[in-house]
N, C-alpha and C positions, 0 to 999 in steps of 0.2 A: 536768071535762073535758077538760081540758087534756091529762090522763091517758089518755082513752076515746081520745082523738083521736089520741095516739102510740101506742094498743095498736092500732088499726084499722091505721094505716097500717104495724105490725110486720106483723102481719096478709098485708098486701096486698104488702108488701116478700116475703114466705113463700111465693106465690105464685107471687110474678114472677121470684124468683132462680131459675137451672137450678140443676140437682144435679151438685155438686162431682162432677168423672170417675173414676171408677172403672177407667179405666185406668192412670193415676199408681201407683206401689206408696207405701207412706205410707212418710214419713222412716224412715231405718233404720237400725242401724251398717254399717261398712266393711266389706263380708267381707275386700278385697286387706289393711286397715289396719283394726283395729278398734277402735284407739283415737278414729277420726275416724266422722262419719256421709256418708250418701249419702243424696242427696235430688234427686228426677227422673233418675238414671243417672248424675248426677254425684257426686264426693267433695268434701265440702261440711264447714267449719269454718263453725258460727255467732254470727255479730258483731253487734253493734247496741249501740246508746244509747237506751235506750225507756222511755216513757212510765210514770207509776206506775199502772199497773195497773188502773184504776178504765175502758178504751177499752169494755168492752162494759154493765156495771151502772150505770155514769153516762149517764144519757139527756140531757148536754148535751154531751157531747166528740162532737166530729164526728174521727169515725174514720177517714174520708176523709181527710183533710187530713194526717191523725197520717198513713198508711200511704203516702200520698205522700212525704210529707219522708224516710221512710226510703228509700223506692225509690233517689229523688232522690240519697242517697247511696251505694247498694248497701249495704243495710244489709239481713240478712234475717231476724230475730228481733226476738220481742216475747212480754213474758209479758202475762197476760191473767186476772187472776183470777174466778172463778164468780158470784159474787154470793150467795157462801153466810157471806162476811164482809165487811163495807165498815168506813170509818173516819169519826171526826169531824173539823168543822172545828177543825181546831189540831194534829191528831194530831203528833206526833212533828215538831213546831215546821213542818211544808213547809204556806209557802203555796200557795195553791189546789188543792189536793191532790185530783186528777183522783178518787182514792178516795177522796172524803167529798163524796157526791153534796149537791145543795140539799135542804130540804125539799121531799118529792114527787117527787124525781127521780133516785132508786132504784129499778133494777129486779134483780130476783133470781129464779132461778131457780120459786123457790114463789110463785103463787100468792096476791096482796093481796087482804083482805076488809078491803074502806075501809066506812065507814060516817062519814055524816054526824058534825061534832063529838066525834069519836072515835080514838084515837091509832091508826095504821096497825098493821093484824094481817095474820100469814099464815097459809096453809092448809099445811101440812107435809105433806097428802096427796093435792095438785091442785100441776099445775105453771101454770106461766104462758107460754102460747104466742106469745106476742110476745117473750118474754126470749128464747126459739130461734130463735125468727124474727132477731131484730137478732143472737146471737150466731153463727149461720150467716154473713149478708149479711157481718162482718165476716170472717170465715173464708174467704170467697171472694175480698174484695177483697184481702186480703189476700197469699194465693195466686194471683192473678195479678198479684200484683207481689212474687213470689218469697219472699214472707217467710215462714218460720216459727211457728205459733203455740204455745205452752207456757200449756196451759190449767190452770191451778193450780187445785185440785179445793179447796178448804182452805187456814187459815191461821189458826193458834194467837191466842187472843183473850190480849190482851196487857195489859189493863187492865181494869178496870171497866167502863168506860165505853162499850169497845166490845163486851163482852159485855151490858150494857144494850140495846144496839141492834139486835143480831144477833136475825134470824128464826128459831133455835134457842132462843132463852131465850124458857121460858113465859107468859113475861108479851108476846114480841112473836107468839105464834102461839097457833088455836082449838082445838090438838090436847092442850094439858094438856101437852106434852115438853118440855123440858129445864130443869125445876125439880132444878137442881143448880150448886154451885158452876164458875164458866169453866173452871177445872183440870180436870175432870172430863168433857168434852164429846169431845172429841177422844181418845178411850177406850173399853174396851168394857165399860166399867159399867153402862151404862143400855140395857137392850135396843131401848128405843122407840126412844129417839133414834139409836140404831145405823141400826136398820132403814129411818128416812128418810132416814140417809143414804145406805146403800146403794142404796136405792128413785132417789138422786139421780143417782149414780154410773152407775146401769143406761138410766137418760131420756139422763143426757152421750151416754155411752160410743154406745146407740144412734141418739140423733140423729144424731153426728157421725161416723160409724163409713166416710164414701165419702173424707171429708179427705184428702190427701196433707199437705198441710202444717201437723201437729199432734202434737203428741207430748203425753201429760198427768204432770205434775207431781203426787203424793201429797195434799203441803202445805205452804206455805212455813213454814220454819224452824220445823220440829214439835220442834225441842229443846228447845223455851221453852214446851210444854206438851204433846203428842201424845203417848203409846204409842206402841212401836214395834210393839207386838202389834195397836193398831187400823190402822198404816198399813199393815204385812202384807194386812190384812183387807180394805183397797182397795184394794192392788193386783191382789188374786185376784179381787177381783170384774172388775175390769176386765177380768183376762184371762179369766173363766166367762162373762164378757158375749161376750165376742168369739169366743168360739168358734163359738157362731151365727151370725155376720156375716161378708161378704166379706174384710175387712180386720182387719189388725192392727198395733196403736200401739205406737210404745216409752215406756216410762212408767220415768219421773225421782224419787228419792228425797231431797232436802235433807238432806246429813248432817252439815254443821258452820258455824258459821262461823269462819271464818281455816283450818286445818288439820283433820284425822282421818284416818286409818285405819280403812278400813270391813273387820274382821274377820271377821264373818260377813254375807257380800250375801244379798240374799231372790233367789230364784231367778225370779222374775215382778219384778225388776227390770231394766231394759234399762242405766243409766247414773246416776252420783250427780253431784250437783249439790253445789257450795260455795258462801258469799256472802262476799264481802270477801276471798276466797283467795289464798293465797301460793302462789307458783308449785310449790312442794319439796314441796305435795301431793300432784300431779299423778305424781311420781316414789313416792312412798307407797302409793301405790293400782295402781300399773306392774300388780300380781299380778292386777286385776280386768278386765287387757286390754280393757277397755271405756272410752266416752269419758268427760274428766270435765270438768266444766263450773263454772264460774264466774259465777252469772245474780245476781248481784247485787252492784253495788259502791255508795260513799256515806261517807258521815259522812267526809269527811277535806276538808272546804272548799269552796268553790265553783270554783277554779281547776282548769283544763282537762290540766294537766301531772299529777297523779298518775294519774288516771284511764287517759289514754294511757298511761304508764308500765307503768299494772299490765297493760294490755291486750297489750303486747309480751312483758312478764316472764312472764305466763302462758301466752300459748298460743305463745311460743316455748320454753316447757319441755313443750311435751304436750299443751295445753288443747284442749279440742276446744269450746268456747263462751263467749262473754264478752258481758255485758250489761251495761252499766251503767246506772244509775238515775238517769236523766234528766229536772231536773225543770224543763227549759224546754219540756214541754207542757205545757199547761193550758189549762183550758176555754174562757179566752176567746183561749188563744192555741194551737189544738190543733196549728199549723204548726210548733210547738220556736222560736219567737220571743220567747217569755218571756224577762227578762233574772231569771238566777239570783244571789241575794245572800242574805245571812245575816237570819234566822234557820235559813233551806232548810238541811238538813245534807249536801248532797252540789252535787252541776255538773252538767253539760248545756249544750247549745246547740248551733246550727250548726256552729261551729265544733270544738270536739270529734268531732261529726258527721264531718267531713271527715278530721280526722286518722285517725281509725279506717277510714275510707276508706281511706285510704294502709294503714296494715297490711295489709287484707282481700288488696288489690292484691299487695303484697311477698310474702303467702303462696303465693296464688294463683303467683304467677311461681314463687316458690321450689318447687313442684310439692308442697305441702307433705304429703302423702300416699303420699312415696317416703322421707319424712325421719323422720329420729329425733331426739329432743332428746338433743346430747353438749355438755357443760359442759367435757369433757375435752380436747376440742378446740381449746381457746382457752386451755390451758394455758400458761403461758408470756408470755403477750399483760402489756403495762403498760398500768395503766388510772392516773385519776389516784384520789386518796384518797378513798375512800367510793363508788366505780364500783360498778357490778354489769355484769355483762354475762351476755349465755344466747346459745344457737347452733344450729339447726337443723340438720342435716347428713343428706346424700344423698351417693348413691355420684358425682356429680360437682358435688358445691358445695357449698357454705353459705348459711342467710338468719342472722347477729350480731346482734346488738343490745347497744348498751352505752350505760346511763344516766348519766348527769355529765358533764363536760367538763374542761379546754377538747379534749382531744386524746387517742387511745389510737391504742396500737401491737399492732393483732393478730398473733400469731402461728398458723400453721398449719402443720399436714404433710399437701403435697397429691400426689396419684397423679403420676405423668408425664403430662403432656399440656398443653394452651393452655387456658387461664384469663380471662375475662372476667370484670367487678368492677366496682361501684359502690356510691361510699356515697353515701347514700340521707339528706335530712331528713324524719324521720316528721312533721314540722310541718305541713309543705306538699309533701313528696312527691318534691322538688325533690330532682334528682342533682347532688352537691356536687362530687364529682370522681370519674374513672373511668382506668380502661385495662387493657391488655390484662400478661399472665404466663406465664413456661413455668416447669415443673417438669420434674424429673425424678429418677429413683432416688429415688422418696417422699424427694423437697428437705423442708426448715424452711423457710416464707417468713415475710417482715415487714410487714405492710399498715398505714404511717400513715397516720391520718384527716387530715382537713382540719380545721381549727378548728370546733368545734359550740357553744352556747352551753348546750343542758339536755344533750341526747340526739341520738343517729345510729345508720344503721343498715347494715348492710353487705353486699352480697350478691353474693357468686360462683360462677359455674358455668362449666362446662367449655363449651371454644367450639364 
């Protein structure tokens, strides 16, 4: 009965929610600088610290409270999994895992066929309209808050426990589809399974075509179990479906953990994402002339510093997207106020979100879309042992980041002119010190930082 009430309520929501505006073009690659995005007419870097992907598929998750918290910090991105995959309590040692709904609280795009006293079953030939009502409501509320949604269509099945609870497993559907090992699910080896997957893609792409705050990711971490041929087939289905629709959306391919060079880009893929990305992956893939994202971080403890540092280093290397996997968002604390502690393998929380907001503001102030990553700009600088530094350069200034103190001396070659500079604390956004200087005849200038504990940023631009 409880599920029936939820279904009726979500169908009512679908009737009440107005269709997304078709006047706004969906997020796209920025023509002026294709390493970045354009969203609602403005150059855009996507920065967030987002929940663990169960926003829509977990009926107990209050996504309004979640989206309000992102907006409060000016964060503009979230990933959400489609419900073709879910996790079980205890998966990856995550406490209160949003991606592991309680019994009876999982919402899949495929219709559930529930019989009394029997395990849940799914009909892979019918879709659950309540699911799509909830998904559209989520996208509508996200759009009103300026949040771009990465809709992740599929995810690899990491272990037998996850395959055992998946709707595509033959034991869990009434269609006799998916009688195969989990390693063959996201391949082209089983025509009947591929047909249901493609039908879902067509349904989702058609239902969501009007939303401007949306792009598609084919598969989460495909390198652990999905074939490249299958991914290309999914990408082609998105493109072919949208040919008959008003809008086209970006498609991302999750390429690797850490780093890797994309040697043979798929013609239907708009940009590439990495997990736990190393900053040099941006330069490794400069030949693509497309945005490069780091759309999942974690597994480096619960403290803020490592994830703040990752964000600064990756985005100053020219990255276009950074998403920290934030475990402070739980079903009981959808506002992100849960304490993150072991054994949960990552971080998150209000303080980290404030710190990422500082980075977002610094990039905007630096007019990132006019900038180029330029590590040579700070050659000759004196840093503490083991410290790292990165720089975004534009014709009239720099944004520079240094990880590890207690001091740094930055050497810059400046064109003739007058400049204003500020040393910024990346944790609080506070200006530690600043001043003005003049340069003539391509002068070499050295700027010494104030003392700092963990990291520091330097913003310098022509007056």
